[in-house]
N, C-alpha and C positions, 0 to 999 in steps of 0.2 A: 688724874691718868683715871684708866680704866682698863679691863682686859675680860676678853671673853673667847670661850670655844663651843666652834660647833663641828657638824661632822654632817658629809653630805650622805644622804640613806641610796639605798638600791637606785631608786626612783629619780635621784639628783635633788629633792628635796632636803633642803637645810633641818639640822636636827641640833637644837640647843641643848648643850652638856651643862655649862658652867659662866658665871658671869659674878662684876664685881666694878663700880663703877668709885670714883670720888677717892682715889688711891694717892695720898700725899705723899710725897719724896721730892727731894730737892732742894734747892734754896733758890731764889730770886727768879720765880718761873721756870726753870730748867730742871725737872725731875729726873733727868737723866736717860729716862727712857729712851731715846732714841738713837743710843747706843746698844738697846738691846739684843740679844740674840737669843731665838727659837733653838733648845738645846734639848736631848733627850736625857733626861735626868734619872731614867729609872726603867725597866723592866715590863711588860714587853714593848708598851707605848705611852709611854708616862712624860710630857714635854714640857717645861718651864721655860719662862723668859727670865733670865741673866741681865743682869746691868748694876752698875753702880749707880750711888750719886751722893753727895753730899755738899761742903761748900766749906768756905774759910770767913773766920770771924775775929778782928782784931789781931791777924799774924796765925792763932789756930786752926787747923782743917781737922774735920771730922767728915768720915764718909762710913758707908756703909754697903755690902753688898747683896741685893735684892735677888730672889729666887721667886716669881712672883708663878704659881702651879696650882690646877684646881684639884680640891679637895672636897668632896660631894659637888653640892653644886654652887658654891663660892670659890672665888680665887684667895691665896693665901699665899704673905710672903713665908717664904721656908727658912729665911736666912737671919743668924743672928752673930754672921762675920762682919767685924767692921773693916774699910779697909785701911783707915786710920783712925787712931781715940783721941780723944781729947787731952786726955791722963795718959798720953804716949806719943809724942811725935816724933820717934826714933823709929816706931817700926811700922810697916807698908804692909797688907796681906794680900796677897791675889790668890783666886780659886778656878780648879778645873774639877771637872768629874773623871771618877777612875772606874770605871766599867768592869774592868778586870778582877779589883778587888770586892764585889757586889757578892753580900750574902742573902739581902732580901730585893723588895720590890724597888727599893728607891736607893740609888748607887751613893755609895759615898763619897767625901769631898778631900780634895790631894789640896792642902792649905800650902801657901810657900810664903814665910816671914820673912820679911828681907827687911835688912836690920842699917842703918845710918851711922855713922858715915859709910860713902860707897867703897866698894868694895869687904864690906864686913860679910861675915857667913851668912847665908842663910839655911832657915831651917825648914825643914819640909814634913809634913804630916798628914794622915790620914782622920778625918773628922766622919764618924759615921752620922749614917741619918737616926733622930732620936725618933722614935713611934710614939711615945709616951706624950710630948710636946709638940710634935709635928713639925721640929726642926732642924737645925745644925747648928753646935753652938760650939764656941771655943773650947777646948779643955781649959779646965780653972787655973791650971799651971803651965803658961806660954814654953814651949820650948826656947831653948838659947843653942841657934846652930844644930846640926845631924839631922836625923830622923828620929821620928815619934808617932806611934799612933797613939791615937785620942782613945779611953776610957772606954 
């Protein structure tokens, strides 16, 4: 898949901002991009495409949350957040943005960790944007139930 960003100038002429082609996601020809939604991920006008992709091989599922957003003149995947990890089939992760908790240009992520079996307590925590690595990353110690803020 590819991503690009354009703006219309005052006279209506499109102006190129950023682009990247040949981004490899998903499996078996499905990148997951068909479910992408354009979301404001930071203030004042920082937007990105948010979707998940992955696959199942020999009964093991693996997936990742993707956040494609421009950095300079190229698009980058800002997420290192899984949907499900190969080494941990008992937890699923979902993400949403939390603009109210923002302290910088890029909003923190609200991450929900759902445990199996169904009915087990979910954990909710905030993951701030790491400006050094230019990514969102799970805390090294994932919470087990309750609330937690990532360091």
